[in-house]
C-alpha positions as a LaTeX table, in Angstrom:
\begin{tabular}{lrrr}
\hline
Residue & $x$ (\AA) & $y$ (\AA) & $z$ (\AA) \\
\hline
Met1 & $-43.84$ & $-64.83$ & 35.54 \\
Thr2 & $-42.01$ & $-64.84$ & 38.52 \\
Leu3 & $-38.66$ & $-66.21$ & 37.86 \\
Arg4 & $-35.73$ & $-64.59$ & 39.58 \\
Ser5 & $-32.43$ & $-64.77$ & 37.86 \\
Asp6 & $-31.08$ & $-67.35$ & 40.16 \\
Glu7 & $-33.62$ & $-69.72$ & 39.80 \\
Ala8 & $-33.57$ & $-68.83$ & 36.15 \\
Gly9 & $-30.04$ & $-70.06$ & 36.18 \\
Trp10 & $-30.51$ & $-73.47$ & 37.65 \\
Ala11 & $-33.23$ & $-74.62$ & 36.06 \\
Ala12 & $-31.86$ & $-73.89$ & 32.55 \\
Ala13 & $-28.52$ & $-76.16$ & 34.33 \\
Leu14 & $-31.14$ & $-79.03$ & 34.84 \\
Leu15 & $-33.04$ & $-78.46$ & 31.58 \\
Lys16 & $-30.02$ & $-78.79$ & 29.69 \\
Arg17 & $-28.99$ & $-82.17$ & 31.62 \\
Ser18 & $-32.31$ & $-83.63$ & 30.95 \\
Gly19 & $-34.31$ & $-82.65$ & 33.82 \\
Ile20 & $-37.94$ & $-82.25$ & 34.00 \\
Gly21 & $-39.94$ & $-79.59$ & 36.23 \\
Val22 & $-42.95$ & $-77.31$ & 37.17 \\
Met23 & $-42.73$ & $-73.88$ & 36.72 \\
Pro24 & $-45.03$ & $-71.11$ & 35.50 \\
Thr25 & $-45.81$ & $-70.69$ & 32.02 \\
Asp26 & $-47.54$ & $-67.89$ & 30.52 \\
Thr27 & $-51.00$ & $-69.99$ & 30.50 \\
Leu28 & $-51.02$ & $-72.27$ & 33.24 \\
Tyr29 & $-48.23$ & $-74.18$ & 35.01 \\
Gly30 & $-46.02$ & $-76.28$ & 32.69 \\
Leu31 & $-44.39$ & $-79.58$ & 33.07 \\
Val32 & $-41.20$ & $-78.63$ & 31.23 \\
Gly33 & $-38.34$ & $-80.81$ & 30.02 \\
Ser34 & $-36.05$ & $-79.82$ & 26.98 \\
Ala35 & $-37.63$ & $-80.83$ & 23.52 \\
Phe36 & $-34.60$ & $-82.16$ & 21.69 \\
Ser37 & $-33.75$ & $-84.74$ & 25.15 \\
Lys38 & $-35.87$ & $-88.32$ & 24.32 \\
Lys39 & $-34.72$ & $-88.83$ & 27.57 \\
Ala40 & $-36.75$ & $-85.70$ & 28.82 \\
Val41 & $-40.19$ & $-86.65$ & 26.59 \\
Ala42 & $-40.00$ & $-90.15$ & 27.82 \\
Arg43 & $-40.34$ & $-88.90$ & 31.51 \\
Ile44 & $-42.83$ & $-86.13$ & 31.02 \\
Tyr45 & $-44.92$ & $-88.93$ & 29.51 \\
Arg46 & $-44.24$ & $-91.49$ & 32.59 \\
Val47 & $-44.67$ & $-88.77$ & 35.01 \\
Arg48 & $-48.01$ & $-87.21$ & 33.81 \\
Arg49 & $-49.60$ & $-90.86$ & 32.91 \\
Arg50 & $-50.31$ & $-89.40$ & 28.93 \\
Ser51 & $-51.86$ & $-91.20$ & 26.11 \\
Leu52 & $-48.57$ & $-91.99$ & 23.78 \\
Gly53 & $-50.26$ & $-90.98$ & 20.96 \\
Lys54 & $-50.70$ & $-87.12$ & 22.17 \\
Pro55 & $-47.89$ & $-84.60$ & 21.41 \\
Phe56 & $-47.08$ & $-81.93$ & 23.44 \\
Ile57 & $-47.30$ & $-78.34$ & 23.01 \\
Ile58 & $-43.77$ & $-76.80$ & 22.63 \\
Leu59 & $-42.40$ & $-73.33$ & 23.77 \\
Ile60 & $-39.80$ & $-71.63$ & 21.48 \\
Ala61 & $-38.21$ & $-68.38$ & 22.38 \\
Ser62 & $-38.75$ & $-66.97$ & 18.51 \\
Thr63 & $-40.20$ & $-68.45$ & 15.37 \\
Ala64 & $-36.71$ & $-68.61$ & 13.87 \\
Glu65 & $-36.83$ & $-71.99$ & 16.30 \\
Leu66 & $-38.98$ & $-73.91$ & 13.94 \\
Lys67 & $-36.28$ & $-74.33$ & 11.93 \\
Lys68 & $-34.63$ & $-76.44$ & 14.00 \\
Phe69 & $-37.52$ & $-78.89$ & 13.59 \\
Gly70 & $-37.38$ & $-78.71$ & 9.83 \\
Ile71 & $-40.18$ & $-76.41$ & 9.63 \\
Ser72 & $-40.19$ & $-73.91$ & 6.66 \\
Leu73 & $-42.36$ & $-71.05$ & 6.26 \\
Gly74 & $-43.67$ & $-69.25$ & 3.48 \\
Ile75 & $-44.31$ & $-65.39$ & 3.47 \\
Gly76 & $-47.96$ & $-65.75$ & 4.00 \\
Glu77 & $-47.17$ & $-68.24$ & 7.26 \\
Arg78 & $-44.39$ & $-65.95$ & 8.80 \\
Gly79 & $-46.89$ & $-62.81$ & 8.32 \\
Leu80 & $-50.12$ & $-65.19$ & 10.32 \\
Leu81 & $-47.53$ & $-66.25$ & 13.21 \\
Ala82 & $-46.24$ & $-62.65$ & 13.70 \\
Arg83 & $-49.87$ & $-61.60$ & 14.38 \\
Leu84 & $-49.90$ & $-64.27$ & 16.12 \\
Trp85 & $-46.75$ & $-64.72$ & 18.73 \\
Pro86 & $-45.62$ & $-63.69$ & 21.12 \\
Gly87 & $-49.11$ & $-64.63$ & 22.65 \\
Lys88 & $-51.18$ & $-67.49$ & 24.33 \\
Val89 & $-51.80$ & $-69.29$ & 21.01 \\
Ser90 & $-50.61$ & $-72.76$ & 20.09 \\
Val91 & $-49.95$ & $-73.12$ & 16.51 \\
Val92 & $-50.25$ & $-76.91$ & 14.75 \\
Leu93 & $-47.74$ & $-77.08$ & 12.12 \\
Pro94 & $-46.76$ & $-80.00$ & 10.31 \\
Cys95 & $-43.24$ & $-81.63$ & 11.53 \\
Arg96 & $-42.51$ & $-84.82$ & 9.11 \\
Ser97 & $-39.16$ & $-85.60$ & 10.22 \\
Ala98 & $-38.95$ & $-89.04$ & 11.41 \\
Cys99 & $-35.86$ & $-87.39$ & 14.08 \\
Phe100 & $-38.88$ & $-85.97$ & 15.81 \\
Lys101 & $-41.24$ & $-88.85$ & 16.09 \\
Tyr102 & $-40.41$ & $-88.97$ & 19.53 \\
Leu103 & $-42.35$ & $-86.19$ & 19.88 \\
His104 & $-44.62$ & $-85.87$ & 16.91 \\
Arg105 & $-45.88$ & $-89.68$ & 17.92 \\
Gly106 & $-46.54$ & $-90.56$ & 14.36 \\
Val107 & $-49.04$ & $-87.51$ & 13.71 \\
Lys108 & $-46.08$ & $-85.65$ & 11.92 \\
Ser109 & $-47.35$ & $-82.23$ & 13.41 \\
Leu110 & $-46.29$ & $-80.38$ & 16.16 \\
Ala111 & $-47.92$ & $-77.62$ & 18.29 \\
Phe112 & $-45.70$ & $-74.57$ & 19.24 \\
Arg113 & $-46.04$ & $-71.31$ & 21.23 \\
Val114 & $-43.80$ & $-68.06$ & 21.35 \\
Pro115 & $-44.83$ & $-67.23$ & 25.05 \\
Lys116 & $-45.79$ & $-63.34$ & 25.27 \\
Asp117 & $-44.09$ & $-63.46$ & 29.01 \\
Ala118 & $-40.49$ & $-61.66$ & 28.24 \\
Val119 & $-38.75$ & $-63.64$ & 31.38 \\
Leu120 & $-40.15$ & $-67.10$ & 30.09 \\
Arg121 & $-38.97$ & $-66.46$ & 26.91 \\
Arg122 & $-35.29$ & $-65.34$ & 28.06 \\
Leu123 & $-35.13$ & $-68.60$ & 29.94 \\
Leu124 & $-35.97$ & $-70.62$ & 26.76 \\
Thr125 & $-32.94$ & $-68.54$ & 24.76 \\
Lys126 & $-30.86$ & $-70.77$ & 27.39 \\
Thr127 & $-32.49$ & $-73.99$ & 27.83 \\
Gly128 & $-33.90$ & $-74.31$ & 23.80 \\
Pro129 & $-37.29$ & $-75.62$ & 22.86 \\
Leu130 & $-39.26$ & $-76.94$ & 25.92 \\
Ala131 & $-41.71$ & $-79.18$ & 25.82 \\
Ala132 & $-44.57$ & $-78.10$ & 28.18 \\
Pro133 & $-47.77$ & $-80.00$ & 28.77 \\
Ser134 & $-50.15$ & $-78.60$ & 31.97 \\
Val135 & $-49.48$ & $-79.91$ & 35.23 \\
Asn136 & $-51.87$ & $-82.94$ & 35.79 \\
Pro137 & $-52.19$ & $-86.22$ & 35.15 \\
Glu138 & $-54.26$ & $-87.27$ & 32.29 \\
Gly139 & $-57.96$ & $-86.83$ & 32.78 \\
Lys140 & $-57.49$ & $-84.76$ & 36.13 \\
Lys141 & $-57.46$ & $-80.47$ & 36.40 \\
Pro142 & $-54.49$ & $-78.47$ & 35.80 \\
Ala143 & $-52.81$ & $-77.42$ & 39.35 \\
Val144 & $-53.33$ & $-73.90$ & 39.81 \\
Asn145 & $-50.16$ & $-73.73$ & 42.52 \\
Ile146 & $-47.36$ & $-75.45$ & 43.57 \\
Ser147 & $-49.17$ & $-76.97$ & 46.50 \\
Ala148 & $-51.03$ & $-78.72$ & 44.22 \\
Ala149 & $-48.49$ & $-79.85$ & 41.58 \\
Lys150 & $-46.53$ & $-81.51$ & 44.11 \\
Lys151 & $-49.60$ & $-83.51$ & 45.63 \\
Tyr152 & $-49.69$ & $-84.72$ & 41.68 \\
Phe153 & $-45.65$ & $-85.24$ & 40.63 \\
Gly154 & $-44.23$ & $-85.37$ & 44.52 \\
Ser155 & $-40.55$ & $-86.45$ & 43.84 \\
Arg156 & $-41.08$ & $-87.50$ & 40.57 \\
Val157 & $-39.66$ & $-84.25$ & 38.86 \\
Asp158 & $-36.35$ & $-82.38$ & 39.60 \\
Phe159 & $-37.80$ & $-79.13$ & 40.67 \\
Tyr160 & $-40.16$ & $-76.95$ & 41.40 \\
Ile161 & $-40.75$ & $-72.97$ & 40.53 \\
Gly162 & $-43.67$ & $-71.07$ & 41.78 \\
Gly163 & $-45.56$ & $-68.52$ & 40.28 \\
Gly164 & $-48.50$ & $-68.22$ & 42.32 \\
Arg165 & $-51.77$ & $-68.92$ & 41.36 \\
Arg166 & $-52.19$ & $-69.83$ & 37.77 \\
Ala167 & $-56.09$ & $-70.27$ & 36.67 \\
Ser168 & $-55.65$ & $-69.54$ & 33.45 \\
Arg169 & $-57.57$ & $-71.34$ & 30.51 \\
Pro170 & $-54.96$ & $-73.25$ & 28.43 \\
Ser171 & $-53.54$ & $-71.64$ & 25.24 \\
Thr172 & $-55.94$ & $-71.29$ & 22.29 \\
Leu173 & $-55.26$ & $-73.91$ & 20.06 \\
Val174 & $-55.14$ & $-73.85$ & 16.19 \\
Ala175 & $-53.90$ & $-75.33$ & 12.74 \\
Leu176 & $-51.94$ & $-73.42$ & 10.20 \\
Asn177 & $-52.41$ & $-75.06$ & 6.87 \\
Gly178 & $-52.03$ & $-73.66$ & 3.60 \\
Gly179 & $-51.75$ & $-69.96$ & 5.12 \\
Lys180 & $-54.93$ & $-70.31$ & 7.10 \\
Leu181 & $-56.49$ & $-70.74$ & 10.41 \\
Lys182 & $-58.46$ & $-73.20$ & 12.13 \\
Ile183 & $-59.19$ & $-73.29$ & 15.28 \\
Leu184 & $-58.84$ & $-76.68$ & 17.56 \\
Arg185 & $-59.42$ & $-75.30$ & 20.86 \\
Lys186 & $-60.83$ & $-72.09$ & 22.10 \\
Gly187 & $-58.43$ & $-71.12$ & 25.28 \\
Ala188 & $-56.77$ & $-67.94$ & 26.67 \\
Ala189 & $-56.73$ & $-65.87$ & 23.33 \\
Pro190 & $-60.14$ & $-64.68$ & 22.41 \\
Val191 & $-60.72$ & $-66.09$ & 19.05 \\
Arg192 & $-62.32$ & $-62.76$ & 17.79 \\
Ser193 & $-58.58$ & $-61.90$ & 18.00 \\
Leu194 & $-57.50$ & $-64.66$ & 15.57 \\
Val195 & $-59.61$ & $-64.22$ & 12.88 \\
\hline
\end{tabular}
């Protein structure tokens, strides 16, 4: 990721004030906002025209942040996540807390990812967990550059940070339940590396 320290500083400040913006992630461009801000999450749903029943993937700086969502892991689960993260794998975990209904939308689970990109992880230590769906209205192709992102969202977001062309596949999506992995979506991480 090509995020300069000055960009990281003002982006973090905006995100902590419930701002939302477009920036590169370790896979695609993401429309990001604080996962702990109901206002930011609601704005992302509106801007993306996303179905309200579908939760977003949440970027976290480390496995330890799962505790903030009321998620506790067994030794086996921690071992599995240590194999997957950091990396281009998003993991669906049970999140039953009513406090996070605005995130899990009643399905009582959320997908998390610790990105491999060290610059992005450093930003996450400043901002806290970020809701980070891909940059596209539902049903459209993800934006591969800032120009495409601006065509989609215009002035409806608070900032844009470029990172060149991002044409990766989305993250591989897996569910972790009872210490076992189930592949839900093939993506940027090869499936053979997960089993």
